PDB file of N, CA, C and O in Angstrom:
ATOM      1  N   UNK A   1     116.125 119.972  85.326  1.00  0.00           N
ATOM      2  CA  UNK A   1     115.991 118.836  86.220  1.00  0.00           C
ATOM      3  C   UNK A   1     114.531 118.754  86.669  1.00  0.00           C
ATOM      4  O   UNK A   1     113.962 119.722  87.173  1.00  0.00           O
ATOM      5  N   UNK A   2     113.936 117.561  86.472  1.00  0.00           N
ATOM      6  CA  UNK A   2     112.541 117.414  86.866  1.00  0.00           C
ATOM      7  C   UNK A   2     112.413 117.164  88.374  1.00  0.00           C
ATOM      8  O   UNK A   2     113.411 117.019  89.081  1.00  0.00           O
ATOM      9  N   UNK A   3     111.188 117.117  88.839  1.00  0.00           N
ATOM     10  CA  UNK A   3     110.910 116.974  90.270  1.00  0.00           C
ATOM     11  C   UNK A   3     111.494 115.689  90.860  1.00  0.00           C
ATOM     12  O   UNK A   3     112.060 115.706  91.953  1.00  0.00           O
ATOM     13  N   UNK A   4     111.356 114.575  90.135  1.00  0.00           N
ATOM     14  CA  UNK A   4     111.875 113.307  90.639  1.00  0.00           C
ATOM     15  C   UNK A   4     113.401 113.306  90.650  1.00  0.00           C
ATOM     16  O   UNK A   4     114.020 112.780  91.575  1.00  0.00           O
ATOM     17  N   UNK A   5     113.999 113.894  89.626  1.00  0.00           N
ATOM     18  CA  UNK A   5     115.452 114.009  89.566  1.00  0.00           C
ATOM     19  C   UNK A   5     115.956 114.846  90.746  1.00  0.00           C
ATOM     20  O   UNK A   5     116.976 114.522  91.353  1.00  0.00           O
ATOM     21  N   UNK A   6     115.244 115.906  91.060  1.00  0.00           N
ATOM     22  CA  UNK A   6     115.597 116.755  92.204  1.00  0.00           C
ATOM     23  C   UNK A   6     115.476 115.978  93.508  1.00  0.00           C
ATOM     24  O   UNK A   6     116.315 116.119  94.397  1.00  0.00           O
ATOM     25  N   UNK A   7     114.438 115.163  93.624  1.00  0.00           N
ATOM     26  CA  UNK A   7     114.257 114.337  94.816  1.00  0.00           C
ATOM     27  C   UNK A   7     115.461 113.428  95.024  1.00  0.00           C
ATOM     28  O   UNK A   7     115.990 113.329  96.131  1.00  0.00           O
ATOM     29  N   UNK A   8     115.888 112.772  93.960  1.00  0.00           N
ATOM     30  CA  UNK A   8     117.059 111.884  94.060  1.00  0.00           C
ATOM     31  C   UNK A   8     118.289 112.682  94.454  1.00  0.00           C
ATOM     32  O   UNK A   8     118.996 112.316  95.392  1.00  0.00           O
ATOM     33  N   UNK A   9     118.543 113.757  93.752  1.00  0.00           N
ATOM     34  CA  UNK A   9     119.753 114.547  93.969  1.00  0.00           C
ATOM     35  C   UNK A   9     119.790 115.198  95.343  1.00  0.00           C
ATOM     36  O   UNK A   9     120.773 115.060  96.071  1.00  0.00           O
ATOM     37  N   UNK A  10     118.739 115.896  95.695  1.00  0.00           N
ATOM     38  CA  UNK A  10     118.751 116.684  96.918  1.00  0.00           C
ATOM     39  C   UNK A  10     118.476 115.868  98.183  1.00  0.00           C
ATOM     40  O   UNK A  10     119.144 116.048  99.201  1.00  0.00           O
ATOM     41  N   UNK A  11     117.500 114.979  98.115  1.00  0.00           N
ATOM     42  CA  UNK A  11     117.106 114.254  99.327  1.00  0.00           C
ATOM     43  C   UNK A  11     117.898 112.969  99.546  1.00  0.00           C
ATOM     44  O   UNK A  11     118.361 112.704 100.655  1.00  0.00           O
ATOM     45  N   UNK A  12     118.051 112.186  98.509  1.00  0.00           N
ATOM     46  CA  UNK A  12     118.732 110.897  98.689  1.00  0.00           C
ATOM     47  C   UNK A  12     120.250 111.047  98.645  1.00  0.00           C
ATOM     48  O   UNK A  12     120.933 110.750  99.624  1.00  0.00           O
ATOM     49  N   UNK A  13     120.778 111.509  97.509  1.00  0.00           N
ATOM     50  CA  UNK A  13     122.227 111.653  97.399  1.00  0.00           C
ATOM     51  C   UNK A  13     122.745 112.734  98.341  1.00  0.00           C
ATOM     52  O   UNK A  13     123.835 112.613  98.900  1.00  0.00           O
ATOM     53  N   UNK A  14     121.961 113.785  98.510  1.00  0.00           N
ATOM     54  CA  UNK A  14     122.343 114.877  99.386  1.00  0.00           C
ATOM     55  C   UNK A  14     122.473 114.470 100.848  1.00  0.00           C
ATOM     56  O   UNK A  14     123.140 115.153 101.625  1.00  0.00           O
ATOM     57  N   UNK A  15     121.844 113.372 101.225  1.00  0.00           N
ATOM     58  CA  UNK A  15     121.926 112.897 102.614  1.00  0.00           C
ATOM     59  C   UNK A  15     123.303 112.345 102.945  1.00  0.00           C
ATOM     60  O   UNK A  15     123.688 112.275 104.113  1.00  0.00           O
ATOM     61  N   UNK A  16     124.048 111.950 101.909  1.00  0.00           N
ATOM     62  CA  UNK A  16     125.348 111.336 102.135  1.00  0.00           C
ATOM     63  C   UNK A  16     125.262 109.857 102.475  1.00  0.00           C
ATOM     64  O   UNK A  16     126.290 109.202 102.648  1.00  0.00           O
ATOM     65  N   UNK A  17     124.045 109.320 102.573  1.00  0.00           N
ATOM     66  CA  UNK A  17     123.852 107.911 102.910  1.00  0.00           C
ATOM     67  C   UNK A  17     123.518 107.070 101.690  1.00  0.00           C
ATOM     68  O   UNK A  17     123.495 105.842 101.768  1.00  0.00           O
ATOM     69  N   UNK A  18     123.261 107.717 100.572  1.00  0.00           N
ATOM     70  CA  UNK A  18     122.849 107.014  99.358  1.00  0.00           C
ATOM     71  C   UNK A  18     123.883 107.285  98.267  1.00  0.00           C
ATOM     72  O   UNK A  18     124.264 108.428  98.016  1.00  0.00           O
ATOM     73  N   UNK A  19     124.324 106.206  97.628  1.00  0.00           N
ATOM     74  CA  UNK A  19     125.347 106.288  96.587  1.00  0.00           C
ATOM     75  C   UNK A  19     124.739 106.465  95.199  1.00  0.00           C
ATOM     76  O   UNK A  19     125.247 107.234  94.382  1.00  0.00           O
ATOM     77  N   UNK A  20     123.661 105.757  94.944  1.00  0.00           N
ATOM     78  CA  UNK A  20     122.963 105.850  93.661  1.00  0.00           C
ATOM     79  C   UNK A  20     121.515 105.453  93.880  1.00  0.00           C
ATOM     80  O   UNK A  20     121.190 104.732  94.823  1.00  0.00           O
ATOM     81  N   UNK A  21     120.640 105.939  92.986  1.00  0.00           N
ATOM     82  CA  UNK A  21     119.216 105.685  93.183  1.00  0.00           C
ATOM     83  C   UNK A  21     118.476 105.723  91.854  1.00  0.00           C
ATOM     84  O   UNK A  21     118.928 106.324  90.879  1.00  0.00           O
ATOM     85  N   UNK A  22     117.336 105.067  91.850  1.00  0.00           N
ATOM     86  CA  UNK A  22     116.440 105.097  90.696  1.00  0.00           C
ATOM     87  C   UNK A  22     115.009 105.129  91.207  1.00  0.00           C
ATOM     88  O   UNK A  22     114.686 104.542  92.240  1.00  0.00           O
ATOM     89  N   UNK A  23     114.173 105.818  90.473  1.00  0.00           N
ATOM     90  CA  UNK A  23     112.740 105.811  90.761  1.00  0.00           C
ATOM     91  C   UNK A  23     112.078 105.144  89.571  1.00  0.00           C
ATOM     92  O   UNK A  23     112.161 105.624  88.440  1.00  0.00           O
ATOM     93  N   UNK A  24     111.415 104.022  89.849  1.00  0.00           N
ATOM     94  CA  UNK A  24     110.798 103.199  88.806  1.00  0.00           C
ATOM     95  C   UNK A  24     109.300 103.136  89.069  1.00  0.00           C
ATOM     96  O   UNK A  24     108.865 102.869  90.189  1.00  0.00           O
ATOM     97  N   UNK A  25     108.531 103.379  88.041  1.00  0.00           N
ATOM     98  CA  UNK A  25     107.076 103.323  88.182  1.00  0.00           C
ATOM     99  C   UNK A  25     106.661 101.865  88.333  1.00  0.00           C
ATOM    100  O   UNK A  25     106.916 101.039  87.458  1.00  0.00           O
ATOM    101  N   UNK A  26     106.024 101.566  89.444  1.00  0.00           N
ATOM    102  CA  UNK A  26     105.696 100.191  89.799  1.00  0.00           C
ATOM    103  C   UNK A  26     104.708  99.532  88.833  1.00  0.00           C
ATOM    104  O   UNK A  26     104.828  98.338  88.556  1.00  0.00           O
ATOM    105  N   UNK A  27     103.747 100.277  88.323  1.00  0.00           N
ATOM    106  CA  UNK A  27     102.712  99.651  87.491  1.00  0.00           C
ATOM    107  C   UNK A  27     103.204  99.218  86.111  1.00  0.00           C
ATOM    108  O   UNK A  27     102.622  98.313  85.515  1.00  0.00           O
ATOM    109  N   UNK A  28     104.272  99.848  85.585  1.00  0.00           N
ATOM    110  CA  UNK A  28     104.721  99.470  84.241  1.00  0.00           C
ATOM    111  C   UNK A  28     106.235  99.336  84.090  1.00  0.00           C
ATOM    112  O   UNK A  28     106.714  99.047  82.994  1.00  0.00           O
ATOM    113  N   UNK A  29     106.997  99.539  85.164  1.00  0.00           N
ATOM    114  CA  UNK A  29     108.445  99.367  85.113  1.00  0.00           C
ATOM    115  C   UNK A  29     109.206 100.504  84.452  1.00  0.00           C
ATOM    116  O   UNK A  29     110.408 100.389  84.213  1.00  0.00           O
ATOM    117  N   UNK A  30     108.521 101.594  84.157  1.00  0.00           N
ATOM    118  CA  UNK A  30     109.166 102.735  83.515  1.00  0.00           C
ATOM    119  C   UNK A  30     110.120 103.424  84.489  1.00  0.00           C
ATOM    120  O   UNK A  30     109.739 103.770  85.607  1.00  0.00           O
ATOM    121  N   UNK A  31     111.368 103.619  84.046  1.00  0.00           N
ATOM    122  CA  UNK A  31     112.344 104.324  84.860  1.00  0.00           C
ATOM    123  C   UNK A  31     112.051 105.805  84.745  1.00  0.00           C
ATOM    124  O   UNK A  31     112.177 106.385  83.666  1.00  0.00           O
ATOM    125  N   UNK A  32     111.659 106.424  85.852  1.00  0.00           N
ATOM    126  CA  UNK A  32     111.261 107.837  85.853  1.00  0.00           C
ATOM    127  C   UNK A  32     112.434 108.771  86.093  1.00  0.00           C
ATOM    128  O   UNK A  32     112.471 109.875  85.551  1.00  0.00           O
ATOM    129  N   UNK A  33     113.404 108.331  86.911  1.00  0.00           N
ATOM    130  CA  UNK A  33     114.573 109.162  87.196  1.00  0.00           C
ATOM    131  C   UNK A  33     115.671 108.277  87.791  1.00  0.00           C
ATOM    132  O   UNK A  33     115.395 107.263  88.431  1.00  0.00           O
ATOM    133  N   UNK A  34     116.914 108.685  87.565  1.00  0.00           N
ATOM    134  CA  UNK A  34     118.060 107.989  88.162  1.00  0.00           C
ATOM    135  C   UNK A  34     119.093 109.033  88.578  1.00  0.00           C
ATOM    136  O   UNK A  34     119.069 110.179  88.130  1.00  0.00           O
ATOM    137  N   UNK A  35     119.986 108.602  89.437  1.00  0.00           N
ATOM    138  CA  UNK A  35     121.103 109.476  89.766  1.00  0.00           C
ATOM    139  C   UNK A  35     122.050 109.509  88.565  1.00  0.00           C
ATOM    140  O   UNK A  35     122.035 108.602  87.733  1.00  0.00           O
ATOM    141  N   UNK A  36     122.859 110.541  88.480  1.00  0.00           N
ATOM    142  CA  UNK A  36     123.759 110.736  87.339  1.00  0.00           C
ATOM    143  C   UNK A  36     124.653 109.516  87.122  1.00  0.00           C
ATOM    144  O   UNK A  36     125.290 109.025  88.054  1.00  0.00           O
ATOM    145  N   UNK A  37     124.690 109.039  85.881  1.00  0.00           N
ATOM    146  CA  UNK A  37     125.536 107.915  85.531  1.00  0.00           C
ATOM    147  C   UNK A  37     124.996 106.552  85.913  1.00  0.00           C
ATOM    148  O   UNK A  37     125.655 105.542  85.666  1.00  0.00           O
ATOM    149  N   UNK A  38     123.828 106.497  86.502  1.00  0.00           N
ATOM    150  CA  UNK A  38     123.233 105.236  86.944  1.00  0.00           C
ATOM    151  C   UNK A  38     122.148 104.853  85.950  1.00  0.00           C
ATOM    152  O   UNK A  38     121.130 105.536  85.835  1.00  0.00           O
ATOM    153  N   UNK A  39     122.366 103.771  85.242  1.00  0.00           N
ATOM    154  CA  UNK A  39     121.397 103.339  84.239  1.00  0.00           C
ATOM    155  C   UNK A  39     120.712 102.056  84.686  1.00  0.00           C
ATOM    156  O   UNK A  39     121.350 101.167  85.251  1.00  0.00           O
ATOM    157  N   UNK A  40     119.428 101.966  84.435  1.00  0.00           N
ATOM    158  CA  UNK A  40     118.635 100.787  84.773  1.00  0.00           C
ATOM    159  C   UNK A  40     117.996 100.287  83.484  1.00  0.00           C
ATOM    160  O   UNK A  40     117.227 101.005  82.845  1.00  0.00           O
ATOM    161  N   UNK A  41     118.319  99.046  83.102  1.00  0.00           N
ATOM    162  CA  UNK A  41     117.741  98.454  81.899  1.00  0.00           C
ATOM    163  C   UNK A  41     116.335  97.953  82.184  1.00  0.00           C
ATOM    164  O   UNK A  41     115.915  97.872  83.338  1.00  0.00           O
ATOM    165  N   UNK A  42     115.615  97.618  81.127  1.00  0.00           N
ATOM    166  CA  UNK A  42     114.262  97.067  81.283  1.00  0.00           C
ATOM    167  C   UNK A  42     114.306  95.756  82.070  1.00  0.00           C
ATOM    168  O   UNK A  42     113.429  95.497  82.893  1.00  0.00           O
ATOM    169  N   UNK A  43     115.318  94.938  81.820  1.00  0.00           N
ATOM    170  CA  UNK A  43     115.451  93.657  82.535  1.00  0.00           C
ATOM    171  C   UNK A  43     115.706  93.900  84.024  1.00  0.00           C
ATOM    172  O   UNK A  43     115.136  93.216  84.875  1.00  0.00           O
ATOM    173  N   UNK A  44     116.552  94.861  84.330  1.00  0.00           N
ATOM    174  CA  UNK A  44     116.836  95.179  85.724  1.00  0.00           C
ATOM    175  C   UNK A  44     115.602  95.748  86.411  1.00  0.00           C
ATOM    176  O   UNK A  44     115.331  95.435  87.571  1.00  0.00           O
ATOM    177  N   UNK A  45     114.860  96.576  85.704  1.00  0.00           N
ATOM    178  CA  UNK A  45     113.619  97.130  86.239  1.00  0.00           C
ATOM    179  C   UNK A  45     112.649  96.006  86.579  1.00  0.00           C
ATOM    180  O   UNK A  45     112.009  96.023  87.630  1.00  0.00           O
ATOM    181  N   UNK A  46     112.546  95.035  85.685  1.00  0.00           N
ATOM    182  CA  UNK A  46     111.672  93.889  85.905  1.00  0.00           C
ATOM    183  C   UNK A  46     112.111  93.085  87.130  1.00  0.00           C
ATOM    184  O   UNK A  46     111.276  92.648  87.922  1.00  0.00           O
ATOM    185  N   UNK A  47     113.425  92.893  87.283  1.00  0.00           N
ATOM    186  CA  UNK A  47     113.957  92.177  88.446  1.00  0.00           C
ATOM    187  C   UNK A  47     113.571  92.882  89.733  1.00  0.00           C
ATOM    188  O   UNK A  47     113.152  92.242  90.698  1.00  0.00           O
ATOM    189  N   UNK A  48     113.712  94.194  89.747  1.00  0.00           N
ATOM    190  CA  UNK A  48     113.353  94.957  90.943  1.00  0.00           C
ATOM    191  C   UNK A  48     111.861  94.879  91.233  1.00  0.00           C
ATOM    192  O   UNK A  48     111.462  94.733  92.389  1.00  0.00           O
ATOM    193  N   UNK A  49     111.035  94.975  90.198  1.00  0.00           N
ATOM    194  CA  UNK A  49     109.588  94.906  90.404  1.00  0.00           C
ATOM    195  C   UNK A  49     109.171  93.527  90.911  1.00  0.00           C
ATOM    196  O   UNK A  49     108.256  93.418  91.727  1.00  0.00           O
ATOM    197  N   UNK A  50     109.831  92.479  90.436  1.00  0.00           N
ATOM    198  CA  UNK A  50     109.527  91.124  90.917  1.00  0.00           C
ATOM    199  C   UNK A  50     109.866  90.960  92.396  1.00  0.00           C
ATOM    200  O   UNK A  50     109.267  90.137  93.087  1.00  0.00           O
ATOM    201  N   UNK A  51     110.816  91.738  92.873  1.00  0.00           N
ATOM    202  CA  UNK A  51     111.194  91.665  94.289  1.00  0.00           C
ATOM    203  C   UNK A  51     110.024  92.012  95.202  1.00  0.00           C
ATOM    204  O   UNK A  51     109.938  91.503  96.319  1.00  0.00           O
ATOM    205  N   UNK A  52     109.130  92.868  94.739  1.00  0.00           N
ATOM    206  CA  UNK A  52     107.974  93.237  95.562  1.00  0.00           C
ATOM    207  C   UNK A  52     107.055  92.050  95.815  1.00  0.00           C
ATOM    208  O   UNK A  52     106.447  91.963  96.881  1.00  0.00           O
ATOM    209  N   UNK A  53     106.943  91.137  94.858  1.00  0.00           N
ATOM    210  CA  UNK A  53     106.082  89.969  95.055  1.00  0.00           C
ATOM    211  C   UNK A  53     106.794  88.881  95.854  1.00  0.00           C
ATOM    212  O   UNK A  53     106.175  87.894  96.251  1.00  0.00           O
ATOM    213  N   UNK A  54     108.079  89.057  96.087  1.00  0.00           N
ATOM    214  CA  UNK A  54     108.857  88.099  96.875  1.00  0.00           C
ATOM    215  C   UNK A  54     109.527  88.788  98.061  1.00  0.00           C
ATOM    216  O   UNK A  54     110.659  88.460  98.415  1.00  0.00           O
ATOM    217  N   UNK A  55     108.830  89.738  98.669  1.00  0.00           N
ATOM    218  CA  UNK A  55     109.417  90.548  99.737  1.00  0.00           C
ATOM    219  C   UNK A  55     110.028  89.719 100.877  1.00  0.00           C
ATOM    220  O   UNK A  55     111.134  90.043 101.309  1.00  0.00           O
ATOM    221  N   UNK A  56     109.368  88.665 101.389  1.00  0.00           N
ATOM    222  CA  UNK A  56     109.987  87.899 102.475  1.00  0.00           C
ATOM    223  C   UNK A  56     111.326  87.273 102.056  1.00  0.00           C
ATOM    224  O   UNK A  56     112.275  87.254 102.840  1.00  0.00           O
ATOM    225  N   UNK A  57     111.397  86.772 100.842  1.00  0.00           N
ATOM    226  CA  UNK A  57     112.642  86.174 100.358  1.00  0.00           C
ATOM    227  C   UNK A  57     113.717  87.246 100.177  1.00  0.00           C
ATOM    228  O   UNK A  57     114.875  87.032 100.537  1.00  0.00           O
ATOM    229  N   UNK A  58     113.340  88.386  99.626  1.00  0.00           N
ATOM    230  CA  UNK A  58     114.293  89.486  99.429  1.00  0.00           C
ATOM    231  C   UNK A  58     114.837  89.959 100.769  1.00  0.00           C
ATOM    232  O   UNK A  58     116.026  90.258 100.885  1.00  0.00           O
ATOM    233  N   UNK A  59     113.978  90.031 101.781  1.00  0.00           N
ATOM    234  CA  UNK A  59     114.432  90.434 103.123  1.00  0.00           C
ATOM    235  C   UNK A  59     115.426  89.419 103.684  1.00  0.00           C
ATOM    236  O   UNK A  59     116.369  89.785 104.385  1.00  0.00           O
ATOM    237  N   UNK A  60     115.206  88.144 103.370  1.00  0.00           N
ATOM    238  CA  UNK A  60     116.050  87.090 103.925  1.00  0.00           C
ATOM    239  C   UNK A  60     117.395  86.968 103.205  1.00  0.00           C
ATOM    240  O   UNK A  60     118.438  86.898 103.856  1.00  0.00           O
ATOM    241  N   UNK A  61     117.381  86.940 101.878  1.00  0.00           N
ATOM    242  CA  UNK A  61     118.614  86.650 101.134  1.00  0.00           C
ATOM    243  C   UNK A  61     119.204  87.849 100.402  1.00  0.00           C
ATOM    244  O   UNK A  61     120.335  87.782  99.919  1.00  0.00           O
ATOM    245  N   UNK A  62     118.459  88.934 100.314  1.00  0.00           N
ATOM    246  CA  UNK A  62     118.970  90.104  99.623  1.00  0.00           C
ATOM    247  C   UNK A  62     118.666  90.054  98.133  1.00  0.00           C
ATOM    248  O   UNK A  62     117.824  89.280  97.677  1.00  0.00           O
ATOM    249  N   UNK A  63     119.365  90.892  97.392  1.00  0.00           N
ATOM    250  CA  UNK A  63     119.094  91.041  95.968  1.00  0.00           C
ATOM    251  C   UNK A  63     120.406  91.327  95.250  1.00  0.00           C
ATOM    252  O   UNK A  63     121.204  92.142  95.712  1.00  0.00           O
ATOM    253  N   UNK A  64     120.630  90.661  94.128  1.00  0.00           N
ATOM    254  CA  UNK A  64     121.802  90.945  93.299  1.00  0.00           C
ATOM    255  C   UNK A  64     121.358  91.867  92.184  1.00  0.00           C
ATOM    256  O   UNK A  64     120.346  91.630  91.524  1.00  0.00           O
ATOM    257  N   UNK A  65     122.141  92.933  91.981  1.00  0.00           N
ATOM    258  CA  UNK A  65     121.779  93.938  90.999  1.00  0.00           C
ATOM    259  C   UNK A  65     123.034  94.649  90.531  1.00  0.00           C
ATOM    260  O   UNK A  65     123.850  95.080  91.346  1.00  0.00           O
ATOM    261  N   UNK A  66     123.189  94.774  89.230  1.00  0.00           N
ATOM    262  CA  UNK A  66     124.350  95.462  88.647  1.00  0.00           C
ATOM    263  C   UNK A  66     125.679  94.918  89.172  1.00  0.00           C
ATOM    264  O   UNK A  66     126.612  95.681  89.421  1.00  0.00           O
ATOM    265  N   UNK A  67     125.759  93.596  89.338  1.00  0.00           N
ATOM    266  CA  UNK A  67     127.003  92.970  89.772  1.00  0.00           C
ATOM    267  C   UNK A  67     127.318  93.115  91.250  1.00  0.00           C
ATOM    268  O   UNK A  67     128.412  92.756  91.685  1.00  0.00           O
ATOM    269  N   UNK A  68     126.388  93.628  92.019  1.00  0.00           N
ATOM    270  CA  UNK A  68     126.605  93.788  93.460  1.00  0.00           C
ATOM    271  C   UNK A  68     125.472  93.097  94.214  1.00  0.00           C
ATOM    272  O   UNK A  68     124.390  92.874  93.670  1.00  0.00           O
ATOM    273  N   UNK A  69     125.740  92.765  95.468  1.00  0.00           N
ATOM    274  CA  UNK A  69     124.727  92.159  96.321  1.00  0.00           C
ATOM    275  C   UNK A  69     124.270  93.193  97.336  1.00  0.00           C
ATOM    276  O   UNK A  69     125.075  93.923  97.914  1.00  0.00           O
ATOM    277  N   UNK A  70     122.957  93.238  97.539  1.00  0.00           N
ATOM    278  CA  UNK A  70     122.373  94.211  98.457  1.00  0.00           C
ATOM    279  C   UNK A  70     121.578  93.491  99.528  1.00  0.00           C
ATOM    280  O   UNK A  70     120.789  92.592  99.236  1.00  0.00           O
ATOM    281  N   UNK A  71     121.792  93.892 100.765  1.00  0.00           N
ATOM    282  CA  UNK A  71     120.984  93.425 101.879  1.00  0.00           C
ATOM    283  C   UNK A  71     119.736  94.295 101.897  1.00  0.00           C
ATOM    284  O   UNK A  71     119.826  95.518 101.787  1.00  0.00           O
ATOM    285  N   UNK A  72     118.594  93.679 102.032  1.00  0.00           N
ATOM    286  CA  UNK A  72     117.343  94.428 102.075  1.00  0.00           C
ATOM    287  C   UNK A  72     117.182  95.040 103.459  1.00  0.00           C
ATOM    288  O   UNK A  72     117.106  94.325 104.459  1.00  0.00           O
ATOM    289  N   UNK A  73     117.132  96.360 103.510  1.00  0.00           N
ATOM    290  CA  UNK A  73     116.916  97.032 104.791  1.00  0.00           C
ATOM    291  C   UNK A  73     115.457  97.434 104.966  1.00  0.00           C
ATOM    292  O   UNK A  73     115.003  97.697 106.080  1.00  0.00           O
ATOM    293  N   UNK A  74     114.725  97.477 103.845  1.00  0.00           N
ATOM    294  CA  UNK A  74     113.288  97.755 103.906  1.00  0.00           C
ATOM    295  C   UNK A  74     112.659  97.352 102.585  1.00  0.00           C
ATOM    296  O   UNK A  74     113.170  97.673 101.512  1.00  0.00           O
ATOM    297  N   UNK A  75     111.553  96.649 102.679  1.00  0.00           N
ATOM    298  CA  UNK A  75     110.785  96.301 101.492  1.00  0.00           C
ATOM    299  C   UNK A  75     109.324  96.241 101.906  1.00  0.00           C
ATOM    300  O   UNK A  75     108.913  95.376 102.679  1.00  0.00           O
ATOM    301  N   UNK A  76     108.558  97.171 101.381  1.00  0.00           N
ATOM    302  CA  UNK A  76     107.133  97.167 101.650  1.00  0.00           C
ATOM    303  C   UNK A  76     106.402  97.268 100.316  1.00  0.00           C
ATOM    304  O   UNK A  76     107.013  97.066  99.267  1.00  0.00           O
ATOM    305  N   UNK A  77     105.128  97.572 100.335  1.00  0.00           N
ATOM    306  CA  UNK A  77     104.358  97.565  99.090  1.00  0.00           C
ATOM    307  C   UNK A  77     104.745  98.686  98.121  1.00  0.00           C
ATOM    308  O   UNK A  77     104.419  98.624  96.936  1.00  0.00           O
ATOM    309  N   UNK A  78     105.448  99.720  98.632  1.00  0.00           N
ATOM    310  CA  UNK A  78     105.764 100.872  97.797  1.00  0.00           C
ATOM    311  C   UNK A  78     107.244 101.127  97.554  1.00  0.00           C
ATOM    312  O   UNK A  78     107.594 101.841  96.613  1.00  0.00           O
ATOM    313  N   UNK A  79     108.114 100.568  98.370  1.00  0.00           N
ATOM    314  CA  UNK A  79     109.534 100.904  98.244  1.00  0.00           C
ATOM    315  C   UNK A  79     110.424  99.742  98.637  1.00  0.00           C
ATOM    316  O   UNK A  79     110.066  98.907  99.467  1.00  0.00           O
ATOM    317  N   UNK A  80     111.596  99.712  98.017  1.00  0.00           N
ATOM    318  CA  UNK A  80     112.607  98.713  98.331  1.00  0.00           C
ATOM    319  C   UNK A  80     113.910  99.475  98.571  1.00  0.00           C
ATOM    320  O   UNK A  80     114.358 100.239  97.716  1.00  0.00           O
ATOM    321  N   UNK A  81     114.507  99.262  99.734  1.00  0.00           N
ATOM    322  CA  UNK A  81     115.769  99.895 100.072  1.00  0.00           C
ATOM    323  C   UNK A  81     116.795  98.810 100.328  1.00  0.00           C
ATOM    324  O   UNK A  81     116.543  97.873 101.085  1.00  0.00           O
ATOM    325  N   UNK A  82     117.941  98.936  99.702  1.00  0.00           N
ATOM    326  CA  UNK A  82     118.996  97.950  99.897  1.00  0.00           C
ATOM    327  C   UNK A  82     120.303  98.610 100.274  1.00  0.00           C
ATOM    328  O   UNK A  82     120.571  99.750  99.893  1.00  0.00           O
ATOM    329  N   UNK A  83     121.108  97.894 101.017  1.00  0.00           N
ATOM    330  CA  UNK A  83     122.434  98.366 101.394  1.00  0.00           C
ATOM    331  C   UNK A  83     123.446  97.435 100.765  1.00  0.00           C
ATOM    332  O   UNK A  83     123.384  96.218 100.937  1.00  0.00           O
ATOM    333  N   UNK A  84     124.386  98.023 100.029  1.00  0.00           N
ATOM    334  CA  UNK A  84     125.385  97.217  99.337  1.00  0.00           C
ATOM    335  C   UNK A  84     126.217  96.444 100.355  1.00  0.00           C
ATOM    336  O   UNK A  84     126.716  97.002 101.332  1.00  0.00           O
ATOM    337  N   UNK A  85     126.353  95.145 100.098  1.00  0.00           N
ATOM    338  CA  UNK A  85     127.139  94.279 100.960  1.00  0.00           C
ATOM    339  C   UNK A  85     128.548  94.225 100.392  1.00  0.00           C
ATOM    340  O   UNK A  85     128.753  93.874  99.230  1.00  0.00           O
ATOM    341  N   UNK A  86     129.488  94.569 101.209  1.00  0.00           N
ATOM    342  CA  UNK A  86     130.885  94.509 100.785  1.00  0.00           C
ATOM    343  C   UNK A  86     131.446  93.160 101.223  1.00  0.00           C
ATOM    344  O   UNK A  86     131.481  92.837 102.410  1.00  0.00           O
ATOM    345  N   UNK A  87     131.876  92.392 100.247  1.00  0.00           N
ATOM    346  CA  UNK A  87     132.413  91.064 100.530  1.00  0.00           C
ATOM    347  C   UNK A  87     133.932  91.160 100.539  1.00  0.00           C
ATOM    348  O   UNK A  87     134.549  91.581  99.560  1.00  0.00           O
ATOM    349  N   UNK A  88     134.522  90.765 101.657  1.00  0.00           N
ATOM    350  CA  UNK A  88     135.964  90.797 101.789  1.00  0.00           C
ATOM    351  C   UNK A  88     136.522  89.417 101.524  1.00  0.00           C
ATOM    352  O   UNK A  88     135.993  88.424 102.023  1.00  0.00           O
ATOM    353  N   UNK A  89     137.575  89.346 100.753  1.00  0.00           N
ATOM    354  CA  UNK A  89     138.231  88.076 100.463  1.00  0.00           C
ATOM    355  C   UNK A  89     139.617  88.092 101.107  1.00  0.00           C
ATOM    356  O   UNK A  89     140.421  88.997 100.884  1.00  0.00           O
ATOM    357  N   UNK A  90     139.859  87.087 101.892  1.00  0.00           N
ATOM    358  CA  UNK A  90     141.163  86.959 102.555  1.00  0.00           C
ATOM    359  C   UNK A  90     141.876  85.748 102.002  1.00  0.00           C
ATOM    360  O   UNK A  90     141.276  84.693 101.796  1.00  0.00           O
ATOM    361  N   UNK A  91     143.144  85.909 101.768  1.00  0.00           N
ATOM    362  CA  UNK A  91     143.951  84.770 101.350  1.00  0.00           C
ATOM    363  C   UNK A  91     144.722  84.275 102.566  1.00  0.00           C
ATOM    364  O   UNK A  91     145.266  85.061 103.342  1.00  0.00           O
ATOM    365  N   UNK A  92     144.756  82.961 102.714  1.00  0.00           N
ATOM    366  CA  UNK A  92     145.469  82.369 103.838  1.00  0.00           C
ATOM    367  C   UNK A  92     146.721  81.696 103.375  1.00  0.00           C
ATOM    368  O   UNK A  92     147.458  81.136 104.187  1.00  0.00           O
TER     369      UNK A  92
END
């Protein structure tokens, strides 16, 4: 396990507050590490990197990724943190 993989496993997932994570190199979109079973395609990497240039919009409307919607809890020049939004459907 490399250093970045350890960071994801021990610090992020180990906190109990993070379900899955990826570390993507901002300058070229290279996926450096992911949590087990979490795959990020080149297209998804590009979508995430584009979010940095649209930070105000991402903060306002969130981000759709891997079939889920995420509320932006933090987006700055170096990191993007999202919280999965659980949508409840009620039948009347």
